[in-house]
mmCIF file of the N, C-alpha and C atoms, coordinates in Angstrom:
data_MODEL
# 
_entry.id   MODEL 
# 
loop_
_atom_site.group_PDB 
_atom_site.id 
_atom_site.type_symbol 
_atom_site.label_atom_id 
_atom_site.label_alt_id 
_atom_site.label_comp_id 
_atom_site.label_asym_id 
_atom_site.label_entity_id 
_atom_site.label_seq_id 
_atom_site.pdbx_PDB_ins_code 
_atom_site.Cartn_x 
_atom_site.Cartn_y 
_atom_site.Cartn_z 
_atom_site.occupancy 
_atom_site.B_iso_or_equiv 
_atom_site.pdbx_formal_charge 
_atom_site.auth_seq_id 
_atom_site.auth_comp_id 
_atom_site.auth_asym_id 
_atom_site.auth_atom_id 
_atom_site.pdbx_PDB_model_num 
ATOM 1   N N  . MET A 1 1  ? 72.586 33.040 -62.786 1.00 0.00 ? 1  MET A N  1 
ATOM 2   C CA . MET A 1 1  ? 73.932 32.780 -63.278 1.00 0.00 ? 1  MET A CA 1 
ATOM 3   C C  . MET A 1 1  ? 74.194 33.644 -64.505 1.00 0.00 ? 1  MET A C  1 
ATOM 4   N N  . VAL A 1 2  ? 75.362 34.175 -64.619 1.00 0.00 ? 2  VAL A N  1 
ATOM 5   C CA . VAL A 1 2  ? 75.742 35.050 -65.721 1.00 0.00 ? 2  VAL A CA 1 
ATOM 6   C C  . VAL A 1 2  ? 76.190 34.204 -66.906 1.00 0.00 ? 2  VAL A C  1 
ATOM 7   N N  . GLN A 1 3  ? 75.625 34.457 -68.091 1.00 0.00 ? 3  GLN A N  1 
ATOM 8   C CA . GLN A 1 3  ? 75.996 33.745 -69.316 1.00 0.00 ? 3  GLN A CA 1 
ATOM 9   C C  . GLN A 1 3  ? 77.368 34.204 -69.788 1.00 0.00 ? 3  GLN A C  1 
ATOM 10  N N  . ASP A 1 4  ? 77.997 33.409 -70.679 1.00 0.00 ? 4  ASP A N  1 
ATOM 11  C CA . ASP A 1 4  ? 79.325 33.753 -71.191 1.00 0.00 ? 4  ASP A CA 1 
ATOM 12  C C  . ASP A 1 4  ? 79.319 35.085 -71.930 1.00 0.00 ? 4  ASP A C  1 
ATOM 13  N N  . THR A 1 5  ? 78.299 35.321 -72.773 1.00 0.00 ? 5  THR A N  1 
ATOM 14  C CA . THR A 1 5  ? 78.243 36.587 -73.517 1.00 0.00 ? 5  THR A CA 1 
ATOM 15  C C  . THR A 1 5  ? 78.039 37.753 -72.563 1.00 0.00 ? 5  THR A C  1 
ATOM 16  N N  . ASP A 1 6  ? 77.248 37.516 -71.523 1.00 0.00 ? 6  ASP A N  1 
ATOM 17  C CA . ASP A 1 6  ? 77.056 38.553 -70.510 1.00 0.00 ? 6  ASP A CA 1 
ATOM 18  C C  . ASP A 1 6  ? 78.365 38.827 -69.770 1.00 0.00 ? 6  ASP A C  1 
ATOM 19  N N  . THR A 1 7  ? 79.090 37.777 -69.467 1.00 0.00 ? 7  THR A N  1 
ATOM 20  C CA . THR A 1 7  ? 80.366 37.918 -68.767 1.00 0.00 ? 7  THR A CA 1 
ATOM 21  C C  . THR A 1 7  ? 81.339 38.748 -69.595 1.00 0.00 ? 7  THR A C  1 
ATOM 22  N N  . GLU A 1 8  ? 81.409 38.467 -70.881 1.00 0.00 ? 8  GLU A N  1 
ATOM 23  C CA . GLU A 1 8  ? 82.299 39.224 -71.756 1.00 0.00 ? 8  GLU A CA 1 
ATOM 24  C C  . GLU A 1 8  ? 81.893 40.689 -71.824 1.00 0.00 ? 8  GLU A C  1 
ATOM 25  N N  . ALA A 1 9  ? 80.592 40.939 -71.911 1.00 0.00 ? 9  ALA A N  1 
ATOM 26  C CA . ALA A 1 9  ? 80.092 42.318 -71.965 1.00 0.00 ? 9  ALA A CA 1 
ATOM 27  C C  . ALA A 1 9  ? 80.407 43.056 -70.668 1.00 0.00 ? 9  ALA A C  1 
ATOM 28  N N  . ILE A 1 10 ? 80.243 42.364 -69.552 1.00 0.00 ? 10 ILE A N  1 
ATOM 29  C CA . ILE A 1 10 ? 80.530 42.974 -68.247 1.00 0.00 ? 10 ILE A CA 1 
ATOM 30  C C  . ILE A 1 10 ? 82.028 43.271 -68.136 1.00 0.00 ? 10 ILE A C  1 
ATOM 31  N N  . GLN A 1 11 ? 82.858 42.340 -68.572 1.00 0.00 ? 11 GLN A N  1 
ATOM 32  C CA . GLN A 1 11 ? 84.304 42.553 -68.504 1.00 0.00 ? 11 GLN A CA 1 
ATOM 33  C C  . GLN A 1 11 ? 84.731 43.719 -69.388 1.00 0.00 ? 11 GLN A C  1 
ATOM 34  N N  . ARG A 1 12 ? 84.130 43.831 -70.577 1.00 0.00 ? 12 ARG A N  1 
ATOM 35  C CA . ARG A 1 12 ? 84.443 44.964 -71.458 1.00 0.00 ? 12 ARG A CA 1 
ATOM 36  C C  . ARG A 1 12 ? 84.038 46.277 -70.806 1.00 0.00 ? 12 ARG A C  1 
ATOM 37  N N  . ARG A 1 13 ? 82.866 46.285 -70.191 1.00 0.00 ? 13 ARG A N  1 
ATOM 38  C CA . ARG A 1 13 ? 82.380 47.498 -69.530 1.00 0.00 ? 13 ARG A CA 1 
ATOM 39  C C  . ARG A 1 13 ? 83.291 47.883 -68.366 1.00 0.00 ? 13 ARG A C  1 
ATOM 40  N N  . ILE A 1 14 ? 83.764 46.898 -67.629 1.00 0.00 ? 14 ILE A N  1 
ATOM 41  C CA . ILE A 1 14 ? 84.683 47.164 -66.521 1.00 0.00 ? 14 ILE A CA 1 
ATOM 42  C C  . ILE A 1 14 ? 85.953 47.827 -67.044 1.00 0.00 ? 14 ILE A C  1 
ATOM 43  N N  . VAL A 1 15 ? 86.486 47.314 -68.143 1.00 0.00 ? 15 VAL A N  1 
ATOM 44  C CA . VAL A 1 15 ? 87.704 47.886 -68.725 1.00 0.00 ? 15 VAL A CA 1 
ATOM 45  C C  . VAL A 1 15 ? 87.446 49.324 -69.177 1.00 0.00 ? 15 VAL A C  1 
ATOM 46  N N  . GLU A 1 16 ? 86.301 49.558 -69.826 1.00 0.00 ? 16 GLU A N  1 
ATOM 47  C CA . GLU A 1 16 ? 85.948 50.911 -70.258 1.00 0.00 ? 16 GLU A CA 1 
ATOM 48  C C  . GLU A 1 16 ? 85.885 51.868 -69.072 1.00 0.00 ? 16 GLU A C  1 
ATOM 49  N N  . LEU A 1 17 ? 85.246 51.422 -68.005 1.00 0.00 ? 17 LEU A N  1 
ATOM 50  C CA . LEU A 1 17 ? 85.120 52.261 -66.816 1.00 0.00 ? 17 LEU A CA 1 
ATOM 51  C C  . LEU A 1 17 ? 86.471 52.495 -66.151 1.00 0.00 ? 17 LEU A C  1 
ATOM 52  N N  . GLN A 1 18 ? 87.327 51.483 -66.145 1.00 0.00 ? 18 GLN A N  1 
ATOM 53  C CA . GLN A 1 18 ? 88.656 51.649 -65.561 1.00 0.00 ? 18 GLN A CA 1 
ATOM 54  C C  . GLN A 1 18 ? 89.470 52.681 -66.334 1.00 0.00 ? 18 GLN A C  1 
ATOM 55  N N  . VAL A 1 19 ? 89.337 52.678 -67.658 1.00 0.00 ? 19 VAL A N  1 
ATOM 56  C CA . VAL A 1 19 ? 90.041 53.664 -68.482 1.00 0.00 ? 19 VAL A CA 1 
ATOM 57  C C  . VAL A 1 19 ? 89.502 55.059 -68.183 1.00 0.00 ? 19 VAL A C  1 
ATOM 58  N N  . GLU A 1 20 ? 88.179 55.181 -68.105 1.00 0.00 ? 20 GLU A N  1 
ATOM 59  C CA . GLU A 1 20 ? 87.582 56.486 -67.792 1.00 0.00 ? 20 GLU A CA 1 
ATOM 60  C C  . GLU A 1 20 ? 88.016 56.965 -66.406 1.00 0.00 ? 20 GLU A C  1 
ATOM 61  N N  . HIS A 1 21 ? 88.073 56.059 -65.450 1.00 0.00 ? 21 HIS A N  1 
ATOM 62  C CA . HIS A 1 21 ? 88.495 56.380 -64.087 1.00 0.00 ? 21 HIS A CA 1 
ATOM 63  C C  . HIS A 1 21 ? 89.934 56.902 -64.081 1.00 0.00 ? 21 HIS A C  1 
ATOM 64  N N  . ARG A 1 22 ? 90.806 56.213 -64.818 1.00 0.00 ? 22 ARG A N  1 
ATOM 65  C CA . ARG A 1 22 ? 92.210 56.608 -64.904 1.00 0.00 ? 22 ARG A CA 1 
ATOM 66  C C  . ARG A 1 22 ? 92.348 57.968 -65.599 1.00 0.00 ? 22 ARG A C  1 
ATOM 67  N N  . ASP A 1 23 ? 91.566 58.177 -66.663 1.00 0.00 ? 23 ASP A N  1 
ATOM 68  C CA . ASP A 1 23 ? 91.592 59.458 -67.375 1.00 0.00 ? 23 ASP A CA 1 
ATOM 69  C C  . ASP A 1 23 ? 91.144 60.601 -66.466 1.00 0.00 ? 23 ASP A C  1 
ATOM 70  N N  . LEU A 1 24 ? 90.092 60.370 -65.707 1.00 0.00 ? 24 LEU A N  1 
ATOM 71  C CA . LEU A 1 24 ? 89.612 61.401 -64.777 1.00 0.00 ? 24 LEU A CA 1 
ATOM 72  C C  . LEU A 1 24 ? 90.676 61.722 -63.733 1.00 0.00 ? 24 LEU A C  1 
ATOM 73  N N  . ASP A 1 25 ? 91.367 60.710 -63.282 1.00 0.00 ? 25 ASP A N  1 
ATOM 74  C CA . ASP A 1 25 ? 92.439 60.902 -62.302 1.00 0.00 ? 25 ASP A CA 1 
ATOM 75  C C  . ASP A 1 25 ? 93.511 61.833 -62.866 1.00 0.00 ? 25 ASP A C  1 
ATOM 76  N N  . GLN A 1 26 ? 93.887 61.605 -64.114 1.00 0.00 ? 26 GLN A N  1 
ATOM 77  C CA . GLN A 1 26 ? 94.900 62.446 -64.757 1.00 0.00 ? 26 GLN A CA 1 
ATOM 78  C C  . GLN A 1 26 ? 94.395 63.875 -64.948 1.00 0.00 ? 26 GLN A C  1 
ATOM 79  N N  . ILE A 1 27 ? 93.140 64.011 -65.335 1.00 0.00 ? 27 ILE A N  1 
ATOM 80  C CA . ILE A 1 27 ? 92.558 65.348 -65.532 1.00 0.00 ? 27 ILE A CA 1 
ATOM 81  C C  . ILE A 1 27 ? 92.520 66.106 -64.216 1.00 0.00 ? 27 ILE A C  1 
ATOM 82  N N  . ILE A 1 28 ? 92.108 65.427 -63.156 1.00 0.00 ? 28 ILE A N  1 
ATOM 83  C CA . ILE A 1 28 ? 92.050 66.057 -61.832 1.00 0.00 ? 28 ILE A CA 1 
ATOM 84  C C  . ILE A 1 28 ? 93.444 66.504 -61.402 1.00 0.00 ? 28 ILE A C  1 
ATOM 85  N N  . ASP A 1 29 ? 94.442 65.652 -61.626 1.00 0.00 ? 29 ASP A N  1 
ATOM 86  C CA . ASP A 1 29 ? 95.820 66.015 -61.278 1.00 0.00 ? 29 ASP A CA 1 
ATOM 87  C C  . ASP A 1 29 ? 96.286 67.244 -62.049 1.00 0.00 ? 29 ASP A C  1 
ATOM 88  N N  . MET A 1 30 ? 95.970 67.293 -63.346 1.00 0.00 ? 30 MET A N  1 
ATOM 89  C CA . MET A 1 30 ? 96.379 68.441 -64.165 1.00 0.00 ? 30 MET A CA 1 
ATOM 90  C C  . MET A 1 30 ? 95.681 69.721 -63.702 1.00 0.00 ? 30 MET A C  1 
ATOM 91  N N  . LEU A 1 31 ? 94.395 69.617 -63.413 1.00 0.00 ? 31 LEU A N  1 
ATOM 92  C CA . LEU A 1 31 ? 93.641 70.806 -62.997 1.00 0.00 ? 31 LEU A CA 1 
ATOM 93  C C  . LEU A 1 31 ? 94.139 71.346 -61.655 1.00 0.00 ? 31 LEU A C  1 
ATOM 94  N N  . THR A 1 32 ? 94.377 70.443 -60.717 1.00 0.00 ? 32 THR A N  1 
ATOM 95  C CA . THR A 1 32 ? 94.787 70.894 -59.386 1.00 0.00 ? 32 THR A CA 1 
ATOM 96  C C  . THR A 1 32 ? 96.223 71.414 -59.373 1.00 0.00 ? 32 THR A C  1 
ATOM 97  N N  . ALA A 1 33 ? 96.993 71.083 -60.396 1.00 0.00 ? 33 ALA A N  1 
ATOM 98  C CA . ALA A 1 33 ? 98.365 71.595 -60.489 1.00 0.00 ? 33 ALA A CA 1 
ATOM 99  C C  . ALA A 1 33 ? 98.390 73.050 -60.957 1.00 0.00 ? 33 ALA A C  1 
ATOM 100 N N  . GLN A 1 34 ? 97.297 73.522 -61.533 1.00 0.00 ? 34 GLN A N  1 
ATOM 101 C CA . GLN A 1 34 ? 97.221 74.891 -62.029 1.00 0.00 ? 34 GLN A CA 1 
ATOM 102 C C  . GLN A 1 34 ? 96.821 75.831 -60.892 1.00 0.00 ? 34 GLN A C  1 
ATOM 103 N N  . PRO A 1 35 ? 97.424 76.985 -60.845 1.00 0.00 ? 35 PRO A N  1 
ATOM 104 C CA . PRO A 1 35 ? 97.011 77.955 -59.817 1.00 0.00 ? 35 PRO A CA 1 
ATOM 105 C C  . PRO A 1 35 ? 95.612 78.486 -60.129 1.00 0.00 ? 35 PRO A C  1 
ATOM 106 N N  . GLY A 1 36 ? 94.823 78.641 -59.104 1.00 0.00 ? 36 GLY A N  1 
ATOM 107 C CA . GLY A 1 36 ? 93.472 79.176 -59.257 1.00 0.00 ? 36 GLY A CA 1 
ATOM 108 C C  . GLY A 1 36 ? 92.541 78.236 -59.997 1.00 0.00 ? 36 GLY A C  1 
ATOM 109 N N  . PHE A 1 37 ? 92.707 76.928 -59.786 1.00 0.00 ? 37 PHE A N  1 
ATOM 110 C CA . PHE A 1 37 ? 91.860 75.956 -60.482 1.00 0.00 ? 37 PHE A CA 1 
ATOM 111 C C  . PHE A 1 37 ? 90.412 76.047 -59.992 1.00 0.00 ? 37 PHE A C  1 
ATOM 112 N N  . ASP A 1 38 ? 89.500 75.595 -60.835 1.00 0.00 ? 38 ASP A N  1 
ATOM 113 C CA . ASP A 1 38 ? 88.068 75.627 -60.544 1.00 0.00 ? 38 ASP A CA 1 
ATOM 114 C C  . ASP A 1 38 ? 87.723 74.488 -59.580 1.00 0.00 ? 38 ASP A C  1 
ATOM 115 N N  . GLN A 1 39 ? 87.504 74.828 -58.326 1.00 0.00 ? 39 GLN A N  1 
ATOM 116 C CA . GLN A 1 39 ? 87.245 73.813 -57.304 1.00 0.00 ? 39 GLN A CA 1 
ATOM 117 C C  . GLN A 1 39 ? 85.935 73.078 -57.550 1.00 0.00 ? 39 GLN A C  1 
ATOM 118 N N  . LEU A 1 40 ? 84.943 73.777 -58.084 1.00 0.00 ? 40 LEU A N  1 
ATOM 119 C CA . LEU A 1 40 ? 83.654 73.140 -58.371 1.00 0.00 ? 40 LEU A CA 1 
ATOM 120 C C  . LEU A 1 40 ? 83.820 72.071 -59.452 1.00 0.00 ? 40 LEU A C  1 
ATOM 121 N N  . GLN A 1 41 ? 84.563 72.387 -60.479 1.00 0.00 ? 41 GLN A N  1 
ATOM 122 C CA . GLN A 1 41 ? 84.807 71.425 -61.548 1.00 0.00 ? 41 GLN A CA 1 
ATOM 123 C C  . GLN A 1 41 ? 85.553 70.202 -61.017 1.00 0.00 ? 41 GLN A C  1 
ATOM 124 N N  . VAL A 1 42 ? 86.551 70.442 -60.192 1.00 0.00 ? 42 VAL A N  1 
ATOM 125 C CA . VAL A 1 42 ? 87.319 69.328 -59.615 1.00 0.00 ? 42 VAL A CA 1 
ATOM 126 C C  . VAL A 1 42 ? 86.417 68.481 -58.727 1.00 0.00 ? 42 VAL A C  1 
ATOM 127 N N  . ARG A 1 43 ? 85.571 69.105 -57.949 1.00 0.00 ? 43 ARG A N  1 
ATOM 128 C CA . ARG A 1 43 ? 84.640 68.375 -57.079 1.00 0.00 ? 43 ARG A CA 1 
ATOM 129 C C  . ARG A 1 43 ? 83.711 67.491 -57.911 1.00 0.00 ? 43 ARG A C  1 
ATOM 130 N N  . ARG A 1 44 ? 83.211 68.032 -59.021 1.00 0.00 ? 44 ARG A N  1 
ATOM 131 C CA . ARG A 1 44 ? 82.324 67.256 -59.898 1.00 0.00 ? 44 ARG A CA 1 
ATOM 132 C C  . ARG A 1 44 ? 83.060 66.080 -60.526 1.00 0.00 ? 44 ARG A C  1 
ATOM 133 N N  . LEU A 1 45 ? 84.295 66.312 -60.940 1.00 0.00 ? 45 LEU A N  1 
ATOM 134 C CA . LEU A 1 45 ? 85.080 65.234 -61.527 1.00 0.00 ? 45 LEU A CA 1 
ATOM 135 C C  . LEU A 1 45 ? 85.367 64.140 -60.499 1.00 0.00 ? 45 LEU A C  1 
ATOM 136 N N  . LYS A 1 46 ? 85.647 64.537 -59.273 1.00 0.00 ? 46 LYS A N  1 
ATOM 137 C CA . LYS A 1 46 ? 85.892 63.554 -58.214 1.00 0.00 ? 46 LYS A CA 1 
ATOM 138 C C  . LYS A 1 46 ? 84.629 62.755 -57.912 1.00 0.00 ? 46 LYS A C  1 
ATOM 139 N N  . LYS A 1 47 ? 83.480 63.419 -57.945 1.00 0.00 ? 47 LYS A N  1 
ATOM 140 C CA . LYS A 1 47 ? 82.212 62.731 -57.716 1.00 0.00 ? 47 LYS A CA 1 
ATOM 141 C C  . LYS A 1 47 ? 81.962 61.718 -58.830 1.00 0.00 ? 47 LYS A C  1 
ATOM 142 N N  . ARG A 1 48 ? 82.224 62.109 -60.076 1.00 0.00 ? 48 ARG A N  1 
ATOM 143 C CA . ARG A 1 48 ? 82.062 61.199 -61.213 1.00 0.00 ? 48 ARG A CA 1 
ATOM 144 C C  . ARG A 1 48 ? 83.015 60.017 -61.086 1.00 0.00 ? 48 ARG A C  1 
ATOM 145 N N  . LYS A 1 49 ? 84.237 60.297 -60.646 1.00 0.00 ? 49 LYS A N  1 
ATOM 146 C CA . LYS A 1 49 ? 85.237 59.247 -60.459 1.00 0.00 ? 49 LYS A CA 1 
ATOM 147 C C  . LYS A 1 49 ? 84.764 58.229 -59.418 1.00 0.00 ? 49 LYS A C  1 
ATOM 148 N N  . LEU A 1 50 ? 84.160 58.712 -58.348 1.00 0.00 ? 50 LEU A N  1 
ATOM 149 C CA . LEU A 1 50 ? 83.632 57.832 -57.306 1.00 0.00 ? 50 LEU A CA 1 
ATOM 150 C C  . LEU A 1 50 ? 82.460 56.998 -57.832 1.00 0.00 ? 50 LEU A C  1 
ATOM 151 N N  . GLN A 1 51 ? 81.601 57.608 -58.642 1.00 0.00 ? 51 GLN A N  1 
ATOM 152 C CA . GLN A 1 51 ? 80.480 56.874 -59.244 1.00 0.00 ? 51 GLN A CA 1 
ATOM 153 C C  . GLN A 1 51 ? 80.995 55.751 -60.143 1.00 0.00 ? 51 GLN A C  1 
ATOM 154 N N  . ILE A 1 52 ? 82.042 56.057 -60.894 1.00 0.00 ? 52 ILE A N  1 
ATOM 155 C CA . ILE A 1 52 ? 82.628 55.046 -61.768 1.00 0.00 ? 52 ILE A CA 1 
ATOM 156 C C  . ILE A 1 52 ? 83.196 53.900 -60.938 1.00 0.00 ? 52 ILE A C  1 
ATOM 157 N N  . LYS A 1 53 ? 83.878 54.229 -59.859 1.00 0.00 ? 53 LYS A N  1 
ATOM 158 C CA . LYS A 1 53 ? 84.453 53.208 -58.971 1.00 0.00 ? 53 LYS A CA 1 
ATOM 159 C C  . LYS A 1 53 ? 83.348 52.305 -58.416 1.00 0.00 ? 53 LYS A C  1 
ATOM 160 N N  . ASP A 1 54 ? 82.231 52.910 -58.009 1.00 0.00 ? 54 ASP A N  1 
ATOM 161 C CA . ASP A 1 54 ? 81.102 52.127 -57.503 1.00 0.00 ? 54 ASP A CA 1 
ATOM 162 C C  . ASP A 1 54 ? 80.524 51.225 -58.592 1.00 0.00 ? 54 ASP A C  1 
ATOM 163 N N  . SER A 1 55 ? 80.433 51.735 -59.812 1.00 0.00 ? 55 SER A N  1 
ATOM 164 C CA . SER A 1 55 ? 79.921 50.938 -60.932 1.00 0.00 ? 55 SER A CA 1 
ATOM 165 C C  . SER A 1 55 ? 80.838 49.751 -61.207 1.00 0.00 ? 55 SER A C  1 
ATOM 166 N N  . ILE A 1 56 ? 82.139 49.983 -61.167 1.00 0.00 ? 56 ILE A N  1 
ATOM 167 C CA . ILE A 1 56 ? 83.105 48.905 -61.379 1.00 0.00 ? 56 ILE A CA 1 
ATOM 168 C C  . ILE A 1 56 ? 82.919 47.826 -60.320 1.00 0.00 ? 56 ILE A C  1 
ATOM 169 N N  . THR A 1 57 ? 82.772 48.239 -59.082 1.00 0.00 ? 57 THR A N  1 
ATOM 170 C CA . THR A 1 57 ? 82.595 47.285 -57.976 1.00 0.00 ? 57 THR A CA 1 
ATOM 171 C C  . THR A 1 57 ? 81.331 46.453 -58.174 1.00 0.00 ? 57 THR A C  1 
ATOM 172 N N  . LEU A 1 58 ? 80.229 47.099 -58.550 1.00 0.00 ? 58 LEU A N  1 
ATOM 173 C CA . LEU A 1 58 ? 78.972 46.373 -58.766 1.00 0.00 ? 58 LEU A CA 1 
ATOM 174 C C  . LEU A 1 58 ? 79.097 45.374 -59.912 1.00 0.00 ? 58 LEU A C  1 
ATOM 175 N N  . LEU A 1 59 ? 79.771 45.762 -60.974 1.00 0.00 ? 59 LEU A N  1 
ATOM 176 C CA . LEU A 1 59 ? 79.963 44.845 -62.097 1.00 0.00 ? 59 LEU A CA 1 
ATOM 177 C C  . LEU A 1 59 ? 80.852 43.669 -61.706 1.00 0.00 ? 59 LEU A C  1 
ATOM 178 N N  . GLN A 1 60 ? 81.887 43.933 -60.914 1.00 0.00 ? 60 GLN A N  1 
ATOM 179 C CA . GLN A 1 60 ? 82.771 42.848 -60.474 1.00 0.00 ? 60 GLN A CA 1 
ATOM 180 C C  . GLN A 1 60 ? 82.025 41.862 -59.587 1.00 0.00 ? 60 GLN A C  1 
ATOM 181 N N  . ILE A 1 61 ? 81.105 42.361 -58.794 1.00 0.00 ? 61 ILE A N  1 
ATOM 182 C CA . ILE A 1 61 ? 80.294 41.482 -57.935 1.00 0.00 ? 61 ILE A CA 1 
ATOM 183 C C  . ILE A 1 61 ? 79.443 40.555 -58.794 1.00 0.00 ? 61 ILE A C  1 
ATOM 184 N N  . GLN A 1 62 ? 78.928 41.072 -59.929 1.00 0.00 ? 62 GLN A N  1 
ATOM 185 C CA . GLN A 1 62 ? 78.117 40.249 -60.826 1.00 0.00 ? 62 GLN A CA 1 
ATOM 186 C C  . GLN A 1 62 ? 78.926 39.091 -61.415 1.00 0.00 ? 62 GLN A C  1 
ATOM 187 N N  . LEU A 1 63 ? 80.230 39.287 -61.565 1.00 0.00 ? 63 LEU A N  1 
ATOM 188 C CA . LEU A 1 63 ? 81.070 38.256 -62.162 1.00 0.00 ? 63 LEU A CA 1 
ATOM 189 C C  . LEU A 1 63 ? 81.446 37.147 -61.173 1.00 0.00 ? 63 LEU A C  1 
ATOM 190 N N  . GLU A 1 64 ? 81.372 37.447 -59.883 1.00 0.00 ? 64 GLU A N  1 
ATOM 191 C CA . GLU A 1 64 ? 81.741 36.455 -58.876 1.00 0.00 ? 64 GLU A CA 1 
ATOM 192 C C  . GLU A 1 64 ? 80.658 35.395 -58.748 1.00 0.00 ? 64 GLU A C  1 
ATOM 193 N N  . PRO A 1 65 ? 81.052 34.135 -58.749 1.00 0.00 ? 65 PRO A N  1 
ATOM 194 C CA . PRO A 1 65 ? 80.046 33.079 -58.601 1.00 0.00 ? 65 PRO A CA 1 
ATOM 195 C C  . PRO A 1 65 ? 79.460 33.080 -57.185 1.00 0.00 ? 65 PRO A C  1 
ATOM 196 N N  . ASP A 1 66 ? 78.218 32.666 -57.102 1.00 0.00 ? 66 ASP A N  1 
ATOM 197 C CA . ASP A 1 66 ? 77.587 32.574 -55.783 1.00 0.00 ? 66 ASP A CA 1 
ATOM 198 C C  . ASP A 1 66 ? 78.244 31.456 -54.984 1.00 0.00 ? 66 ASP A C  1 
ATOM 199 N N  . ILE A 1 67 ? 78.531 31.778 -53.742 1.00 0.00 ? 67 ILE A N  1 
ATOM 200 C CA . ILE A 1 67 ? 79.162 30.797 -52.855 1.00 0.00 ? 67 ILE A CA 1 
ATOM 201 C C  . ILE A 1 67 ? 78.078 30.247 -51.928 1.00 0.00 ? 67 ILE A C  1 
ATOM 202 N N  . PRO A 1 68 ? 77.876 28.925 -51.946 1.00 0.00 ? 68 PRO A N  1 
ATOM 203 C CA . PRO A 1 68 ? 76.847 28.362 -51.065 1.00 0.00 ? 68 PRO A CA 1 
ATOM 204 C C  . PRO A 1 68 ? 77.151 28.619 -49.594 1.00 0.00 ? 68 PRO A C  1 
ATOM 205 N N  . ALA A 1 69 ? 76.120 28.876 -48.836 1.00 0.00 ? 69 ALA A N  1 
ATOM 206 C CA . ALA A 1 69 ? 76.291 29.187 -47.418 1.00 0.00 ? 69 ALA A CA 1 
ATOM 207 C C  . ALA A 1 69 ? 76.655 27.985 -46.611 1.00 0.00 ? 69 ALA A C  1 
# 
């Protein structure tokens, strides 16, 4: 079971990751709007964005209470 302090820490981390995810989205949009953008850089940013999304999902799962079978 997740303690209250742990829950707060997890929720803060989720918010931090969501902000980073949103920032990466904006950066990717700006880069791809430029002619001759660096495709490798965009690919790396998209990969990081996906990793962040996965981290958010894992943290959200930790917050959900166990449901008896």
